[in-house]
MDTraj code that builds the backbone (N, CA, C; nanometers):
import mdtraj as md
import numpy as np

residues = "PHE GLU GLN PHE CYS ILE ASN LEU THR ASN GLU LYS LEU GLN GLN HIS PHE ASN GLN".split()
xyz = np.array([
    [1.2921, 0.3043, -3.4370],
    [1.3972, 0.2824, -3.3360],
    [1.3828, 0.1423, -3.2733],
    [1.2594, 0.1038, -3.2443],
    [1.2385, -0.0285, -3.1841],
    [1.2912, -0.1378, -3.2770],
    [1.2604, -0.1230, -3.4065],
    [1.3064, -0.2225, -3.5044],
    [1.4592, -0.2324, -3.5008],
    [1.5259, -0.1193, -3.4879],
    [1.6726, -0.1190, -3.4845],
    [1.7231, -0.1973, -3.3632],
    [1.6609, -0.1735, -3.2484],
    [1.7026, -0.2444, -3.1257],
    [1.6828, -0.3950, -3.1429],
    [1.5699, -0.4327, -3.1980],
    [1.5435, -0.5763, -3.2182],
    [1.6474, -0.6350, -3.3134],
    [1.6773, -0.5625, -3.4182],
    [1.7759, -0.6106, -3.5149],
    [1.9115, -0.6297, -3.4472],
    [1.9521, -0.5322, -3.3689],
    [2.0819, -0.5390, -3.3017],
    [2.0843, -0.6582, -3.2058],
    [1.9792, -0.6730, -3.1285],
    [1.9732, -0.7851, -3.0329],
    [1.9761, -0.9176, -3.1057],
    [1.9046, -0.9279, -3.2159],
    [1.9025, -1.0533, -3.2926],
    [2.0428, -1.0889, -3.3400],
    [2.1155, -0.9926, -3.3882],
    [2.2523, -1.0222, -3.4357],
    [2.3392, -1.0688, -3.3200],
    [2.3272, -1.0029, -3.2058],
    [2.4077, -1.0427, -3.0896],
    [2.3708, -1.1855, -3.0483],
    [2.2420, -1.2146, -3.0470],
    [2.1983, -1.3486, -3.0077],
    [2.2513, -1.4517, -3.1065],
    [2.2435, -1.4223, -3.2338],
    [2.2923, -1.5174, -3.3349],
    [2.4411, -1.5427, -3.3150],
    [2.5174, -1.4391, -3.2903],
    [2.6614, -1.4578, -3.2698],
    [2.6845, -1.5468, -3.1475],
    [2.6059, -1.5237, -3.0430],
    [2.6224, -1.6014, -2.9197],
    [2.5910, -1.7492, -2.9450],
    [2.4826, -1.7764, -3.0199],
    [2.4442, -1.9156, -3.0457],
    [2.5379, -1.9800, -3.1460],
    [2.5937, -1.9011, -3.2354],
    [2.6818, -1.9574, -3.3385],
    [2.8114, -2.0096, -3.2773],
    [2.8552, -1.9482, -3.1712],
    [2.9838, -1.9898, -3.1151],
    [2.9731, -2.1256, -3.0471],
])
top = md.Topology()
chain = top.add_chain()
for i, resn in enumerate(residues, 1):
    res = top.add_residue(resn, chain, resSeq=i)
    for name in ("N", "CA", "C"):
        top.add_atom(name, md.element.get_by_symbol(name[0]), res)
traj = md.Trajectory(xyz[None], top)
């Protein structure tokens, strides 16, 4: 479950930095 949360957060962060 922790890995899933980290994965989700990483994707959100990447989208934020990509914009």
